[in-house]
LOKOLNU-499911 format. One record per residue (C-alpha): residue number from 1; residue in one letter; x, y, z. Coordinates in Angstrom, 2 decimals. Example, Ala and Ser with C-alpha at 12.3 -4.5 7.8 and 13.67 -1.06 7.14 Angstrom:
% LOKOLNU-499911
+-----+---+---------+---------+---------+
!   k ! r !      xx !      yy !      zz !
+-----+---+---------+---------+---------+
!   1 ! A !   12.30 !   -4.50 !    7.80 !
!   2 ! S !   13.67 !   -1.06 !    7.14 !
+-----+---+---------+---------+---------+
% end
This chain:
% LOKOLNU-499911
+-----+---+---------+---------+---------+
!   k ! r !      xx !      yy !      zz !
+-----+---+---------+---------+---------+
!   1 ! M !  179.67 !   -4.12 !   70.57 !
!   2 ! N !  178.71 !   -7.38 !   68.93 !
!   3 ! K !  175.81 !   -6.72 !   66.60 !
!   4 ! K !  173.00 !   -9.21 !   66.20 !
!   5 ! P !  172.36 !  -10.56 !   62.74 !
!   6 ! Y !  169.33 !   -8.96 !   61.06 !
!   7 ! D !  167.08 !   -9.45 !   58.09 !
!   8 ! S !  166.61 !   -6.84 !   55.38 !
!   9 ! S !  163.36 !   -5.82 !   57.05 !
!  10 ! Y !  162.49 !   -5.79 !   60.73 !
!  11 ! S !  160.50 !   -3.76 !   63.23 !
!  12 ! A !  161.58 !   -1.94 !   66.37 !
!  13 ! D !  160.52 !   -4.92 !   68.47 !
!  14 ! T !  163.26 !   -7.06 !   66.91 !
!  15 ! Y !  165.95 !   -5.33 !   68.94 !
!  16 ! P !  164.78 !   -3.90 !   72.26 !
!  17 ! V !  166.29 !   -0.41 !   72.45 !
!  18 ! D !  166.96 !   -0.65 !   76.18 !
!  19 ! T !  169.64 !   -3.27 !   75.41 !
!  20 ! V !  171.51 !   -1.01 !   72.96 !
!  21 ! T !  174.45 !    1.06 !   74.21 !
!  22 ! L !  175.20 !    4.07 !   72.02 !
!  23 ! P !  178.78 !    5.22 !   71.38 !
!  24 ! A !  179.95 !    8.14 !   73.52 !
!  25 ! A !  180.36 !   10.39 !   70.46 !
!  26 ! T !  176.78 !    9.72 !   69.42 !
!  27 ! L !  175.47 !   10.47 !   72.90 !
!  28 ! A !  177.39 !   13.73 !   72.93 !
!  29 ! R !  175.87 !   14.79 !   69.59 !
!  30 ! L !  172.38 !   13.91 !   70.85 !
!  31 ! V !  172.91 !   16.10 !   73.92 !
!  32 ! E !  174.01 !   18.97 !   71.66 !
!  33 ! A !  170.98 !   18.37 !   69.44 !
!  34 ! S !  168.69 !   18.46 !   72.47 !
!  35 ! Q !  169.98 !   21.90 !   73.44 !
!  36 ! V !  169.32 !   23.28 !   69.96 !
!  37 ! L !  165.86 !   21.67 !   69.74 !
!  38 ! N !  164.83 !   23.14 !   73.08 !
!  39 ! S !  165.88 !   26.65 !   72.06 !
!  40 ! T !  164.52 !   26.85 !   68.49 !
!  41 ! L !  160.94 !   27.95 !   67.86 !
!  42 ! Q !  161.24 !   28.89 !   64.18 !
!  43 ! L !  159.65 !   25.89 !   62.48 !
!  44 ! D !  161.55 !   25.86 !   59.16 !
!  45 ! A !  164.95 !   26.17 !   60.85 !
!  46 ! L !  163.96 !   23.49 !   63.36 !
!  47 ! L !  162.93 !   20.99 !   60.67 !
!  48 ! Q !  166.13 !   21.55 !   58.71 !
!  49 ! F !  168.27 !   20.97 !   61.79 !
!  50 ! I !  166.44 !   17.72 !   62.60 !
!  51 ! I !  166.96 !   16.17 !   59.17 !
!  52 ! D !  170.59 !   17.30 !   59.05 !
!  53 ! M !  171.18 !   15.61 !   62.40 !
!  54 ! A !  169.30 !   12.47 !   61.30 !
!  55 ! A !  171.48 !   12.10 !   58.21 !
!  56 ! E !  174.66 !   12.76 !   60.18 !
!  57 ! L !  173.96 !   10.46 !   63.11 !
!  58 ! T !  172.92 !    7.52 !   60.92 !
!  59 ! D !  175.57 !    8.18 !   58.23 !
!  60 ! S !  172.87 !    8.37 !   55.55 !
!  61 ! E !  172.68 !   10.00 !   52.14 !
!  62 ! A !  169.39 !   11.73 !   52.91 !
!  63 ! A !  166.73 !   12.23 !   55.59 !
!  64 ! S !  163.20 !   13.53 !   55.65 !
!  65 ! I !  160.31 !   14.45 !   57.94 !
!  66 ! L !  156.74 !   13.57 !   56.98 !
!  67 ! L !  153.88 !   15.05 !   59.00 !
!  68 ! F !  150.23 !   14.03 !   58.95 !
!  69 ! D !  147.99 !   16.35 !   56.89 !
!  70 ! D !  144.45 !   16.57 !   58.30 !
!  71 ! K !  143.12 !   17.93 !   55.02 !
!  72 ! T !  144.18 !   15.11 !   52.71 !
!  73 ! Q !  144.46 !   12.39 !   55.38 !
!  74 ! T !  147.94 !   11.59 !   54.04 !
!  75 ! L !  151.56 !   12.20 !   55.00 !
!  76 ! R !  153.32 !   15.25 !   53.55 !
!  77 ! F !  157.05 !   15.93 !   53.31 !
!  78 ! E !  157.74 !   18.94 !   55.52 !
!  79 ! A !  161.53 !   18.82 !   55.21 !
!  80 ! S !  164.07 !   16.76 !   53.31 !
!  81 ! H !  167.86 !   16.43 !   53.26 !
!  82 ! G !  169.62 !   15.81 !   49.98 !
!  83 ! T !  166.52 !   16.26 !   47.75 !
!  84 ! D !  164.34 !   19.10 !   46.47 !
!  85 ! P !  161.91 !   19.97 !   49.31 !
!  86 ! V !  159.58 !   21.97 !   47.06 !
!  87 ! I !  158.90 !   19.02 !   44.76 !
!  88 ! L !  158.58 !   16.58 !   47.66 !
!  89 ! S !  156.07 !   18.79 !   49.47 !
!  90 ! S !  153.61 !   18.37 !   46.59 !
!  91 ! I !  153.47 !   14.56 !   46.98 !
!  92 ! D !  150.71 !   12.92 !   49.04 !
!  93 ! V !  152.01 !    9.74 !   50.69 !
!  94 ! P !  149.07 !    7.40 !   51.46 !
!  95 ! L !  148.80 !    5.77 !   54.87 !
!  96 ! D !  147.73 !    2.35 !   53.59 !
!  97 ! S !  150.31 !    1.67 !   50.85 !
!  98 ! S !  153.65 !    3.12 !   51.90 !
!  99 ! L !  156.47 !    2.42 !   54.32 !
! 100 ! A !  156.00 !    5.80 !   56.01 !
! 101 ! G !  152.26 !    5.09 !   56.31 !
! 102 ! T !  153.00 !    1.72 !   57.92 !
! 103 ! I !  155.24 !    3.39 !   60.50 !
! 104 ! F !  152.62 !    6.06 !   61.16 !
! 105 ! R !  149.69 !    3.63 !   61.48 !
! 106 ! E !  151.48 !    1.00 !   63.56 !
! 107 ! G !  153.55 !    3.40 !   65.65 !
! 108 ! G !  156.74 !    1.32 !   65.39 !
! 109 ! S !  160.12 !    1.68 !   63.69 !
! 110 ! L !  161.11 !   -0.07 !   60.48 !
! 111 ! I !  164.47 !   -0.99 !   58.99 !
! 112 ! I !  164.40 !   -1.94 !   55.31 !
! 113 ! N !  167.81 !   -2.75 !   53.86 !
! 114 ! D !  166.50 !   -3.89 !   50.48 !
! 115 ! A !  163.84 !   -1.27 !   49.89 !
! 116 ! Q !  163.33 !   -1.85 !   46.18 !
! 117 ! Q !  162.07 !   -5.36 !   46.93 !
! 118 ! D !  159.55 !   -4.19 !   49.52 !
! 119 ! P !  156.03 !   -3.80 !   48.03 !
! 120 ! R !  155.22 !   -1.05 !   50.56 !
! 121 ! L !  157.81 !    1.32 !   49.06 !
! 122 ! Y !  155.86 !    4.25 !   47.60 !
! 123 ! K !  157.73 !    4.46 !   44.32 !
! 124 ! Q !  156.04 !    7.64 !   43.13 !
! 125 ! V !  158.41 !    9.60 !   45.38 !
! 126 ! G !  161.55 !    8.20 !   43.78 !
! 127 ! Q !  160.11 !    8.55 !   40.29 !
! 128 ! T !  159.20 !   12.19 !   40.89 !
! 129 ! I !  162.58 !   13.31 !   42.24 !
! 130 ! Q !  164.72 !   10.79 !   40.32 !
! 131 ! F !  166.08 !    9.24 !   43.52 !
! 132 ! A !  166.58 !    5.53 !   44.24 !
! 133 ! T !  165.83 !    4.39 !   47.78 !
! 134 ! R !  168.08 !    1.41 !   48.50 !
! 135 ! S !  167.64 !    1.25 !   52.26 !
! 136 ! L !  165.39 !    3.02 !   54.74 !
! 137 ! L !  165.17 !    3.50 !   58.49 !
! 138 ! G !  161.98 !    5.12 !   59.76 !
! 139 ! V !  160.76 !    5.95 !   63.26 !
! 140 ! P !  157.49 !    7.58 !   64.41 !
! 141 ! L !  157.32 !   11.13 !   65.72 !
! 142 ! R !  155.21 !   10.79 !   68.84 !
! 143 ! I !  153.62 !   13.21 !   71.29 !
! 144 ! R !  152.60 !   11.10 !   74.27 !
! 145 ! E !  150.39 !    8.41 !   72.68 !
! 146 ! R !  149.70 !   10.36 !   69.48 !
! 147 ! V !  151.84 !    9.80 !   66.38 !
! 148 ! T !  152.20 !   13.06 !   64.45 !
! 149 ! G !  154.58 !   12.02 !   61.66 !
! 150 ! V !  157.60 !   10.02 !   60.60 !
! 151 ! L !  161.35 !   10.69 !   60.63 !
! 152 ! E !  163.27 !    8.78 !   57.95 !
! 153 ! A !  166.93 !    8.17 !   57.13 !
! 154 ! I !  167.54 !    7.05 !   53.55 !
! 155 ! N !  170.39 !    5.01 !   52.02 !
! 156 ! K !  172.90 !    4.00 !   54.66 !
! 157 ! R !  176.46 !    4.65 !   53.46 !
! 158 ! G !  178.64 !    1.59 !   53.13 !
! 159 ! E !  177.55 !   -2.00 !   52.70 !
! 160 ! A !  176.47 !   -3.02 !   56.19 !
! 161 ! G !  173.03 !   -1.39 !   56.12 !
! 162 ! F !  171.03 !    0.10 !   59.00 !
! 163 ! D !  171.14 !   -1.76 !   62.30 !
! 164 ! E !  169.76 !   -1.55 !   65.83 !
! 165 ! T !  172.24 !    1.17 !   66.84 !
! 166 ! D !  170.99 !    3.39 !   64.03 !
! 167 ! Q !  167.42 !    2.63 !   64.98 !
! 168 ! H !  167.99 !    3.54 !   68.62 !
! 169 ! T !  169.87 !    6.71 !   67.70 !
! 170 ! L !  167.11 !    7.90 !   65.37 !
! 171 ! S !  164.42 !    7.02 !   67.93 !
! 172 ! V !  166.10 !    9.17 !   70.58 !
! 173 ! L !  166.37 !   12.07 !   68.13 !
! 174 ! A !  162.74 !   11.61 !   67.07 !
! 175 ! S !  161.47 !   11.70 !   70.65 !
! 176 ! Q !  163.16 !   15.07 !   71.16 !
! 177 ! A !  162.21 !   16.35 !   67.72 !
! 178 ! A !  158.49 !   15.57 !   68.05 !
! 179 ! I !  158.18 !   17.73 !   71.16 !
! 180 ! A !  160.19 !   20.55 !   69.59 !
! 181 ! I !  158.05 !   20.51 !   66.43 !
! 182 ! E !  154.85 !   20.56 !   68.49 !
! 183 ! N !  156.11 !   23.51 !   70.55 !
! 184 ! A !  157.06 !   25.46 !   67.42 !
! 185 ! R !  153.64 !   24.79 !   65.92 !
! 186 ! L !  151.89 !   25.93 !   69.09 !
! 187 ! V !  153.89 !   29.16 !   69.10 !
! 188 ! N !  152.97 !   29.76 !   65.45 !
! 189 ! D !  149.29 !   29.10 !   66.21 !
! 190 ! L !  149.41 !   31.47 !   69.17 !
! 191 ! Q !  150.90 !   34.22 !   67.02 !
! 192 ! K !  148.15 !   33.70 !   64.43 !
! 193 ! A !  145.49 !   33.80 !   67.15 !
! 194 ! H !  146.77 !   37.17 !   68.39 !
! 195 ! A !  146.73 !   38.54 !   64.83 !
! 196 ! E !  143.15 !   37.32 !   64.32 !
! 197 ! L !  142.00 !   38.98 !   67.54 !
! 198 ! R !  143.46 !   42.28 !   66.36 !
! 199 ! Q !  141.47 !   41.93 !   63.14 !
! 200 ! L !  138.17 !   41.15 !   64.87 !
! 201 ! D !  137.13 !   44.73 !   65.63 !
! 202 ! H !  138.05 !   45.75 !   62.10 !
! 203 ! A !  135.93 !   42.90 !   60.70 !
! 204 ! K !  132.87 !   44.16 !   62.57 !
! 205 ! G !  133.13 !   47.56 !   60.94 !
! 206 ! E !  133.75 !   45.95 !   57.55 !
! 207 ! F !  130.58 !   43.92 !   57.90 !
! 208 ! I !  128.40 !   46.95 !   58.55 !
! 209 ! S !  129.91 !   48.76 !   55.57 !
! 210 ! I !  129.70 !   45.79 !   53.19 !
! 211 ! A !  126.16 !   44.83 !   54.23 !
! 212 ! S !  124.77 !   48.34 !   53.82 !
! 213 ! H !  126.46 !   48.73 !   50.43 !
! 214 ! E !  125.47 !   45.31 !   49.08 !
! 215 ! L !  121.86 !   45.45 !   50.25 !
! 216 ! R !  121.28 !   49.05 !   49.18 !
! 217 ! T !  122.44 !   48.57 !   45.56 !
! 218 ! P !  119.95 !   45.85 !   44.46 !
! 219 ! L !  117.14 !   47.54 !   46.38 !
! 220 ! H !  117.70 !   50.78 !   44.47 !
! 221 ! I !  117.50 !   48.86 !   41.18 !
! 222 ! I !  114.25 !   47.20 !   42.25 !
! 223 ! L !  112.66 !   50.49 !   43.28 !
! 224 ! G !  113.93 !   52.40 !   40.25 !
! 225 ! Y !  112.77 !   49.97 !   37.59 !
! 226 ! A !  109.51 !   49.32 !   39.39 !
! 227 ! E !  108.53 !   52.90 !   38.54 !
! 228 ! F !  109.15 !   52.22 !   34.84 !
! 229 ! L !  106.98 !   49.10 !   34.96 !
! 230 ! E !  103.86 !   51.02 !   35.89 !
! 231 ! G !  101.61 !   50.81 !   32.84 !
! 232 ! E !  104.48 !   49.39 !   30.68 !
! 233 ! T !  103.46 !   46.59 !   28.31 !
! 234 ! S !  106.17 !   46.66 !   25.60 !
! 235 ! K !  109.30 !   44.57 !   25.18 !
! 236 ! T !  111.11 !   47.23 !   27.10 !
! 237 ! G !  108.82 !   46.51 !   30.03 !
! 238 ! L !  109.71 !   42.84 !   29.92 !
! 239 ! E !  113.40 !   43.75 !   29.99 !
! 240 ! Y !  112.81 !   45.93 !   33.02 !
! 241 ! L !  110.97 !   43.05 !   34.65 !
! 242 ! R !  113.96 !   40.78 !   34.03 !
! 243 ! L !  116.27 !   43.27 !   35.70 !
! 244 ! V !  113.93 !   43.52 !   38.67 !
! 245 ! R !  113.80 !   39.76 !   38.99 !
! 246 ! N !  117.58 !   39.34 !   38.79 !
! 247 ! S !  118.13 !   42.01 !   41.41 !
! 248 ! A !  115.55 !   40.41 !   43.68 !
! 249 ! V !  117.27 !   37.03 !   43.29 !
! 250 ! R !  120.60 !   38.63 !   44.18 !
! 251 ! L !  119.08 !   40.20 !   47.26 !
! 252 ! K !  117.53 !   36.88 !   48.24 !
! 253 ! G !  120.93 !   35.20 !   47.95 !
! 254 ! L !  122.52 !   37.76 !   50.25 !
! 255 ! I !  119.77 !   37.34 !   52.80 !
! 256 ! D !  119.98 !   33.54 !   52.57 !
! 257 ! D !  123.70 !   33.72 !   53.27 !
! 258 ! M !  123.16 !   35.77 !   56.41 !
! 259 ! V !  120.33 !   33.50 !   57.60 !
! 260 ! N !  122.43 !   30.36 !   57.06 !
! 261 ! L !  125.34 !   31.93 !   58.92 !
! 262 ! N !  123.06 !   32.90 !   61.79 !
! 263 ! Y !  121.70 !   29.34 !   62.01 !
! 264 ! M !  125.23 !   27.91 !   62.08 !
! 265 ! D !  126.29 !   30.30 !   64.83 !
! 266 ! A !  123.24 !   29.34 !   66.86 !
! 267 ! G !  123.86 !   25.62 !   66.30 !
! 268 ! S !  120.26 !   25.20 !   65.17 !
! 269 ! I !  120.81 !   23.35 !   61.88 !
! 270 ! D !  119.44 !   19.79 !   61.95 !
! 271 ! L !  120.68 !   17.35 !   59.35 !
! 272 ! E !  118.33 !   14.91 !   57.65 !
! 273 ! R !  120.88 !   12.46 !   56.33 !
! 274 ! E !  120.24 !    9.92 !   53.60 !
! 275 ! R !  122.47 !    7.64 !   51.58 !
! 276 ! L !  123.03 !    9.34 !   48.23 !
! 277 ! D !  125.23 !    8.98 !   45.18 !
! 278 ! L !  127.25 !   12.19 !   45.36 !
! 279 ! R !  127.55 !   12.23 !   41.57 !
! 280 ! Q !  123.83 !   12.93 !   41.29 !
! 281 ! V !  123.98 !   15.73 !   43.85 !
! 282 ! V !  126.90 !   17.35 !   42.02 !
! 283 ! G !  125.12 !   16.96 !   38.68 !
! 284 ! K !  122.05 !   18.83 !   39.96 !
! 285 ! V !  124.13 !   21.64 !   41.39 !
! 286 ! V !  126.15 !   22.02 !   38.19 !
! 287 ! S !  122.90 !   22.22 !   36.18 !
! 288 ! E !  121.63 !   24.88 !   38.56 !
! 289 ! S !  124.83 !   26.87 !   37.98 !
! 290 ! M !  124.72 !   26.73 !   34.17 !
! 291 ! T !  122.54 !   29.83 !   33.70 !
! 292 ! R !  124.77 !   31.93 !   35.93 !
! 293 ! A !  127.91 !   30.74 !   34.13 !
! 294 ! E !  126.45 !   31.37 !   30.67 !
! 295 ! A !  125.30 !   34.85 !   31.67 !
! 296 ! Q !  128.90 !   35.64 !   32.56 !
! 297 ! G !  130.28 !   34.14 !   29.35 !
! 298 ! L !  131.89 !   31.14 !   31.01 !
! 299 ! K !  132.08 !   27.44 !   30.24 !
! 300 ! I !  131.30 !   25.07 !   33.10 !
! 301 ! Q !  132.17 !   21.40 !   32.73 !
! 302 ! S !  131.71 !   18.38 !   34.97 !
! 303 ! S !  133.61 !   15.11 !   35.25 !
! 304 ! L !  131.98 !   12.46 !   37.40 !
! 305 ! A !  133.28 !    9.09 !   38.58 !
! 306 ! T !  132.18 !    6.06 !   36.58 !
! 307 ! E !  131.06 !    4.20 !   39.74 !
! 308 ! P !  128.63 !    5.44 !   42.42 !
! 309 ! V !  130.16 !    7.59 !   45.17 !
! 310 ! W !  127.96 !    6.89 !   48.19 !
! 311 ! V !  127.81 !    9.41 !   51.03 !
! 312 ! L !  125.50 !    9.89 !   54.03 !
! 313 ! V !  124.42 !   13.54 !   53.82 !
! 314 ! D !  121.61 !   16.05 !   54.04 !
! 315 ! E !  121.13 !   16.76 !   50.32 !
! 316 ! S !  119.92 !   20.35 !   50.68 !
! 317 ! K !  122.72 !   21.32 !   53.07 !
! 318 ! I !  125.55 !   19.68 !   51.13 !
! 319 ! S !  124.15 !   21.18 !   47.93 !
! 320 ! V !  124.46 !   24.64 !   49.50 !
! 321 ! A !  128.15 !   23.97 !   50.19 !
! 322 ! I !  128.88 !   22.77 !   46.65 !
! 323 ! L !  126.80 !   25.53 !   45.03 !
! 324 ! N !  128.51 !   28.27 !   47.04 !
! 325 ! V !  131.93 !   27.04 !   45.94 !
! 326 ! I !  130.88 !   26.84 !   42.28 !
! 327 ! L !  129.30 !   30.32 !   42.38 !
! 328 ! N !  132.47 !   31.64 !   43.98 !
! 329 ! A !  134.49 !   30.18 !   41.10 !
! 330 ! I !  132.11 !   31.71 !   38.55 !
! 331 ! R !  132.23 !   35.09 !   40.27 !
! 332 ! F !  136.01 !   35.31 !   40.15 !
! 333 ! T !  136.56 !   33.85 !   36.68 !
! 334 ! P !  136.76 !   36.40 !   33.83 !
! 335 ! T !  134.57 !   36.21 !   30.73 !
! 336 ! G !  135.73 !   33.46 !   28.39 !
! 337 ! G !  137.22 !   31.43 !   31.24 !
! 338 ! N !  136.45 !   27.92 !   32.42 !
! 339 ! V !  135.10 !   26.32 !   35.59 !
! 340 ! S !  135.34 !   22.54 !   36.00 !
! 341 ! V !  133.68 !   20.35 !   38.63 !
! 342 ! S !  134.66 !   16.74 !   39.32 !
! 343 ! C !  133.42 !   14.08 !   41.74 !
! 344 ! E !  135.60 !   11.09 !   42.61 !
! 345 ! R !  136.68 !    8.62 !   45.27 !
! 346 ! R !  139.96 !    9.52 !   46.94 !
! 347 ! F !  141.33 !    7.06 !   49.50 !
! 348 ! S !  138.46 !    6.58 !   52.00 !
! 349 ! E !  136.66 !    9.77 !   51.05 !
! 350 ! A !  134.51 !   11.36 !   48.37 !
! 351 ! W !  136.05 !   14.48 !   46.84 !
! 352 ! V !  134.32 !   17.25 !   44.91 !
! 353 ! I !  136.91 !   19.42 !   43.16 !
! 354 ! V !  136.02 !   22.83 !   41.71 !
! 355 ! T !  138.70 !   24.41 !   39.51 !
! 356 ! D !  138.58 !   27.85 !   37.89 !
! 357 ! S !  140.77 !   29.84 !   35.52 !
! 358 ! G !  140.59 !   33.06 !   37.48 !
! 359 ! P !  143.45 !   35.22 !   38.81 !
! 360 ! G !  144.28 !   32.84 !   41.65 !
! 361 ! I !  144.63 !   33.45 !   45.39 !
! 362 ! P !  147.80 !   34.70 !   47.14 !
! 363 ! P !  149.32 !   31.93 !   49.33 !
! 364 ! D !  148.84 !   33.92 !   52.54 !
! 365 ! E !  145.10 !   34.30 !   51.78 !
! 366 ! L !  144.26 !   30.60 !   51.20 !
! 367 ! D !  143.00 !   30.05 !   54.74 !
! 368 ! R !  141.56 !   33.54 !   55.26 !
! 369 ! I !  139.12 !   33.31 !   52.33 !
! 370 ! F !  136.98 !   30.98 !   54.47 !
! 371 ! E !  136.62 !   33.62 !   57.18 !
! 372 ! R !  133.30 !   35.41 !   57.31 !
! 373 ! F !  133.02 !   38.72 !   55.43 !
! 374 ! Y !  136.55 !   38.35 !   54.11 !
! 375 ! Q !  137.49 !   38.90 !   50.48 !
! 376 ! V !  140.95 !   39.37 !   49.03 !
! 377 ! A !  140.10 !   42.78 !   47.51 !
! 378 ! H !  138.92 !   45.73 !   49.61 !
! 379 ! H !  135.13 !   46.04 !   49.66 !
! 380 ! M !  135.13 !   49.58 !   48.18 !
! 381 ! T !  137.47 !   48.79 !   45.26 !
! 382 ! R !  136.74 !   45.14 !   44.44 !
! 383 ! R !  135.01 !   44.25 !   41.16 !
! 384 ! H !  132.99 !   41.33 !   42.54 !
! 385 ! G !  129.87 !   41.51 !   44.68 !
! 386 ! G !  128.80 !   39.52 !   47.69 !
! 387 ! L !  129.17 !   39.72 !   51.44 !
! 388 ! G !  132.06 !   37.29 !   51.61 !
! 389 ! L !  129.95 !   34.64 !   53.32 !
! 390 ! G !  129.62 !   31.93 !   50.64 !
! 391 ! L !  132.84 !   30.08 !   51.46 !
! 392 ! T !  132.27 !   30.50 !   55.20 !
! 393 ! I !  128.89 !   28.82 !   54.86 !
! 394 ! A !  130.36 !   26.10 !   52.64 !
! 395 ! R !  132.97 !   25.33 !   55.30 !
! 396 ! G !  130.30 !   25.26 !   58.01 !
! 397 ! M !  128.12 !   22.85 !   56.04 !
! 398 ! M !  131.10 !   20.58 !   55.39 !
! 399 ! Q !  132.02 !   20.54 !   59.08 !
! 400 ! L !  128.44 !   19.58 !   59.98 !
! 401 ! H !  128.96 !   16.50 !   57.77 !
! 402 ! S !  132.38 !   15.68 !   59.33 !
! 403 ! G !  133.95 !   16.84 !   56.08 !
! 404 ! R !  136.66 !   19.32 !   55.11 !
! 405 ! I !  137.19 !   22.05 !   52.54 !
! 406 ! W !  140.36 !   23.83 !   51.46 !
! 407 ! A !  141.79 !   25.82 !   48.57 !
! 408 ! E !  144.92 !   25.44 !   46.47 !
! 409 ! S !  146.40 !   28.22 !   44.30 !
! 410 ! P !  148.12 !   28.92 !   42.00 !
! 411 ! L !  147.73 !   25.74 !   39.99 !
! 412 ! E !  150.20 !   23.99 !   37.68 !
! 413 ! D !  150.09 !   26.78 !   35.09 !
! 414 ! N !  150.42 !   29.47 !   37.79 !
! 415 ! T !  146.82 !   30.64 !   37.32 !
! 416 ! G !  143.45 !   29.83 !   38.79 !
! 417 ! S !  142.35 !   28.14 !   42.00 !
! 418 ! R !  141.13 !   24.73 !   43.09 !
! 419 ! F !  138.68 !   24.05 !   45.92 !
! 420 ! I !  138.43 !   20.55 !   47.39 !
! 421 ! L !  135.40 !   19.38 !   49.39 !
! 422 ! A !  136.06 !   16.05 !   51.13 !
! 423 ! L !  133.32 !   13.89 !   52.69 !
! 424 ! P !  133.50 !   10.49 !   54.39 !
! 425 ! L !  132.25 !    7.67 !   52.21 !
! 426 ! A !  129.07 !    5.97 !   53.45 !
! 427 ! N !  129.33 !    2.46 !   54.87 !
! 428 ! D !  127.90 !   -0.25 !   52.67 !
! 429 ! D !  125.23 !   -0.96 !   55.27 !
! 430 ! S !  124.08 !    2.67 !   55.66 !
! 431 ! N !  120.37 !    2.73 !   54.95 !
! 432 ! E !  119.34 !    5.95 !   56.63 !
+-----+---+---------+---------+---------+
% end
């Protein structure tokens, strides 16, 4: 076939794929790939097969799959060929300043045969894994009209560079791969749903046990020390009064959690939004948390952005979310530890990040900790109090504000946890 001349960078529209005839050997391999894709539902094995085929069919040094992450609103490497997948998976690839982001946003293929000269190349990837991207072919992974990710082939072998045949080949593979990935994800979600249903009846019993235990303990303290206070006027009496007050506050917090959860379930929470500088909201909540942290022998520090971080929120409701996360960090951080709170702009969002130096959270528990009544330790043996509702309420309040919350653990030093609360930034003309 006579190939058309091409520039170092062009889109899928440059060479209409319906005019490209693929070699018979390539078509045969695509048919074989289709059979494997249609019969594989184990996600990790499926992703590895796709990138191996992408590298083989395009005669490339490496290949990778990036899928859209709803939490960070970025692309994440889910699989890679010829590089370290663990390191790559930790890199957030922005949508607005990367080649993969361009492909994802515009929904078209790109061929870049002089990648180092392209300003859209996200060089942090190459710097992190010590890998030089000379040429790149990327195509969108699409389910009907929805783009879910990007399939890339990196560094074409030889001197000719990627061409329209490579682009068409990778597009055919991507169209099959996107459906296979979606099916595997749906199967995984279905399996998780079945497991959650099995746990539902158990959770009901846990709630009754936890609630009766947690409510009974502070009430006994209140009633017991109230007897000592009768006619007591000494310093000892003041100490008893302090214990009564603290126990009453604890009881009030438990009741508030249950009331908030009930309101969320009933859908009866109304938001009174106003345009606020999130730094000020975070500052107030951190100040409110100081006494609790000091009582537990902890240091709590805050780091706020230098410029205003405007959001459109109900201050009392968003404060509940931030406070619950901070109190959770304080509760699970041992004496002498540290809790840090930061507020910053991140892409098109405002992020509040709460980091602790506690024992960390097992990877398989990172999503479950936001479930109601759930705590990592069993309720009869755990050292920390509470009904296990604080993070559930925090997530509910964030969702009411079209925001997100998630946890990461362990951190870089293999200890502690980090909670991220992400809110949409307010428009400049928001005056509500």
